[in-house]
N, C-alpha and C positions, 0 to 999 in steps of 0.2 A: 036424508033416510038411512038412518043408521047400517052400517053392514055386519052381518049376522053370519057366522060362518056354521055351515049345518056338516055335525059331526055323525058318520054312521055307525049304530048300533050293529055288530055282529054275533051270535051264538057260537063262544067256542067248544070244541067239541068233548063232552063229559063222556069219560071210559071210568071203568073202576080198573085200580092200579094193578099190574100184576109184574112180576120180575121181567118179562120180556117185553111187554112196550111201553115200561120206563126206562128201561137201559138206556135210551141214550140223552138222557136228562138225569138220571142218578140211580142211588140204588137202592131197590125195596126194601123194607124193615119189616118184617113178619115173624111169625112163628117158626121158621123153619130157618135152622144156624146159617148165619152169612160163610159160605166157602168152609164145611164142618172138616175136622182133621186134623188140626190142631195138636201136638203131643205132649199135653202137660198131664203127667203119669199118676198124679193126687188119688184122682175119683173115676173109679168105672162107672159110675152111672153118670156120669157128666159128659156130652158130645159137647166139646169146644170148637170154638168155630175160628176163623181166619182174623186178624184185627181189621177192622174198619179203615179205610185211606183216610179218614178224616185228617183234613190238611188247615192249616192257619197260620196266618201271620201275626207274631204279636204274643198275647198271652191270651189261652182258649177260654171262654164262660162257657158255664151249663146253666138256665132257666126254665122255668116252665111260664106260661102264657095262658089266660082263660080268655078262650073266644065266642063272642055270639054271634047272633046269625046279624048280617049286613045286607048293604044291596047287592042284587048279582052283577050290578055294572061293576067294572075294574078301571080304578084309576091309574094306578102306581105300580111300577115294574121296575125292580132292581135285577143287578147282579153284583156278584164279589170274584172276582180274577186271583185274588189270593189266599181264597178257602175253600173249603165245601163247608156246606151246611146242614144240619140234620135237625126234621121235625119229627116228632113221635107223637101218635096222640096217646092219652091216659084216659082209661076209665074205659064206658061201654058206649060210646060216640065215635060217628065216621066225622071226615072232615074232607073237604077237597084241598087240591095245591093245583093254581094253573100255572104252568110251566111253559117255556119256552126253551130250544136247543141254544147251548152257547154256539154264538155267530162273532164274535168278537176278533178271531182270528181271521177273519174275511173283513175286518174293517167297520161292520156293522155296530152301529149307537143307538138302534130299535131291536124289541124281539121283531121275527121273523112271522107274521103271524099264520101261515102254512104250518107252523110247527109247534101252534101253540094248542096245550092240552087241558083241559082242567079234570086229573084224575082224583076219583072218589077213592081212598084211602078206608079201610075197615077199621072200627075200635080197636085200640093196641097196634097197630101197625103206623108207619112212617117212610120216611124216604132221607136219603141223604144228598143232597142233589151236587154234583159236579160246578166244577170251577167254573164261572160263567154261563151257568143256568139262569134264563130271565126267571123271576118269580113274583109272586104279590105273597103278602102274607098267608097262612093258612086262612080258609073259610068254614065257618061252622054248617051245617047242610040244614038243621031243623036245631035241637039243641042246645045248649054252650058244648064245647069241647074245650079241654085240655090240653097242651102239648107243650112236650119237653122240646127246648129246643139248645144245640151246640154250636157255637158262634165264636166269634172271635170279639174282642174288648175292643178294639181299634173297631169294628163296626159296630156294635152296641154304643159306643161312645158318639160316634158322629151322627147316628138316628138320633141319639137324645140332644144333643145338640143346638136342632133347630127349634125356633123360637115357636114353630106348626106346621100343618104339612106344607112340604114346599119341596122342587126337586135338591136333590142334593149329587154333588161331584168330589167329596171329600173321601179320601185315604183309601180304605179297598169300597167304598158305597158309590155306586153310579144308580141313583132313582130317577124315576123321569117320570114327568105324567101324558102317559101315555096318546090321548086325544091330542095333547097341544102338540105331539110329535109328528101324530097321523091323521088324525082328523077323522079316528075310527075310535070308537070305544068297543072294548071286549063284554061277554056278559057271558053269564056260569048261567046256562038251561035250568035251572030247579023247578 
């Protein structure tokens, strides 16, 4: 008789992202200026914000990606220890980012489910995640959404170098099959 592993599916809490509830995972990017008050005196009509603390290793890359609706059950989670990462929704569609707090300083190699949240980001908003924040790629809620991403060349090259979906521990990419490591499958309750 073959042995099968039962994998428990659980719903990740789904909530609207706010600057306050996302701060342990990253910085909300939206209609408000990030830390206003930068003194650039040329245009009185412009409210300048402070620089975002975007950090990367090697060469920075920016690109866009078009995301269509997919299964609400999540397979892959990854983290980057040498960079932050930026995802901003373009156009008129909201999207979801499933995030778990950084835990690498505690020696953890899987996300903590108690800290996992599915953040719903309004159209035209985004998040710059902290170093070490566990994440899946953004998810479309209903209609396709295009996201603008700021990343590192090192991360993009490592993700492109694999021949198919698989775990990666290369450069600044640590990507795992969550069910294989925990026996649990996170699901976004759309």
